[in-house]
C-alpha positions as CSV (number, residue, x, y, z in Angstrom):
1,M,10.5,25.0,8.7
2,K,13.1,26.3,6.1
3,P,12.1,25.8,2.3
4,L,14.7,24.0,0.8
5,T,16.1,26.9,-1.1
6,E,17.1,28.6,2.2
7,K,18.6,25.4,4.2
8,T,22.2,24.8,4.6
9,G,24.6,22.2,3.5
10,V,24.2,20.4,6.7
11,E,20.6,20.8,7.1
12,L,20.0,19.7,3.5
13,L,22.2,16.4,4.3
14,D,20.3,16.0,7.3
15,A,17.0,16.0,5.1
16,R,18.2,13.7,3.0
17,A,18.9,11.3,6.0
18,E,15.5,11.6,7.4
19,I,14.1,10.6,4.1
20,V,16.0,7.9,3.6
21,R,15.4,6.7,7.2
22,Q,11.4,7.1,6.3
23,L,12.0,5.2,3.0
24,N,14.0,2.1,4.8
25,Q,11.1,2.2,7.2
26,A,8.5,2.3,4.1
27,K,10.3,-0.8,2.8
28,L,9.7,-2.7,5.8
29,K,5.7,-1.8,6.0
30,H,5.6,-2.4,2.3
31,I,6.5,-6.1,3.0
32,E,3.8,-6.0,5.9
33,R,1.2,-4.8,4.3
34,G,1.8,-7.1,0.8
35,K,1.8,-9.7,3.2
36,A,-1.4,-8.8,4.9
37,L,-3.1,-8.1,1.3
38,A,-1.9,-11.5,0.5
39,E,-3.5,-13.4,3.5
40,A,-6.8,-11.2,3.1
41,E,-7.7,-12.2,-0.7
42,K,-6.9,-15.9,0.5
43,S,-9.3,-15.5,3.2
44,Y,-11.8,-14.4,0.7
45,R,-11.2,-16.7,-2.0
46,T,-11.4,-19.9,0.0
47,A,-14.2,-18.5,1.7
48,K,-16.1,-17.7,-1.6
49,A,-15.0,-20.9,-3.1
50,R,-16.9,-22.6,0.0
51,K,-20.0,-20.5,-0.3
52,L,-20.3,-21.2,-4.0
53,L,-19.5,-24.9,-3.2
54,E,-22.2,-25.4,-0.5
55,L,-24.7,-23.1,-3.1
56,R,-24.0,-25.0,-5.6
57,L,-24.6,-28.2,-3.7
58,K,-28.3,-26.8,-2.4
59,G,-29.3,-27.1,-6.3
60,M,-28.6,-23.0,-6.7
61,P,-28.5,-22.3,-10.4
62,V,-25.1,-21.5,-11.9
63,T,-26.0,-18.2,-13.2
64,I,-26.9,-16.5,-9.8
65,V,-24.9,-18.6,-7.3
66,T,-21.7,-16.0,-7.9
67,D,-23.5,-13.0,-6.9
68,I,-25.3,-14.6,-3.9
69,A,-22.5,-16.2,-2.6
70,R,-20.8,-12.3,-2.8
71,G,-23.6,-11.1,-0.8
72,D,-23.3,-14.1,2.1
73,E,-22.5,-11.8,5.3
74,E,-18.7,-13.8,5.8
75,V,-17.9,-13.7,2.2
76,A,-18.9,-9.8,2.2
77,E,-16.7,-8.7,5.6
78,L,-13.8,-10.7,4.2
79,A,-13.9,-8.9,0.6
80,F,-14.3,-5.7,2.5
81,V,-11.1,-6.4,4.9
82,R,-9.4,-7.2,1.7
83,D,-10.3,-4.1,-0.1
84,C,-9.0,-2.1,2.9
85,A,-5.6,-3.9,2.6
86,K,-5.4,-2.9,-1.0
87,V,-6.2,0.7,-0.2
88,E,-3.2,0.5,2.7
89,Y,-1.1,-1.3,0.2
90,T,-1.8,1.3,-2.7
91,S,-1.5,4.4,-0.4
92,L,1.8,3.1,1.3
93,L,3.1,2.8,-2.3
94,E,1.8,6.1,-3.1
95,A,3.9,7.4,0.1
96,I,7.2,5.8,-1.1
97,N,6.6,7.7,-4.5
98,I,6.1,11.0,-2.8
99,L,9.5,10.4,-0.4
100,K,11.4,9.6,-3.8
101,K,10.2,12.9,-5.4
102,E,11.3,14.5,-2.1
103,L,14.8,13.0,-2.1
104,A,15.1,14.0,-5.8
105,V,14.8,17.2,-5.1
106,I,16.8,17.3,-1.7
107,E,19.6,15.9,-3.9
108,T,19.2,18.3,-6.8
109,E,19.6,20.7,-4.0
110,I,22.5,19.6,-2.4
111,D,24.5,19.3,-6.0
112,N,23.3,22.7,-6.3
113,E,24.8,23.9,-3.1
114,R,28.1,21.6,-4.1
115,R,28.5,23.5,-7.4
116,G,28.3,27.0,-5.6
117,M,24.6,27.8,-7.2
């Protein structure tokens, strides 16, 4: 693959079109991953709330009930799923930012080519 500075105008336009296509795909993935993160958060919070209530009804002291609930196998698994969803969501945001920067570089090269630089 040629460096950007060695690409022709047509190749630069093709590269820009490819990045725009990738950004559009990333936008759709962003929506999906955002929903998955929200669902994972919802599942974790409801399971944790149920466990907290269960423990309190059993007479467990308030001072330790939160830590015990977080250590419950189901609650911990849901926290893990939520944390993985957060990583996927934030890594996609970073990928989108990288694509935007690549697009800006290509557009600068296209402008330079138009000016004859």
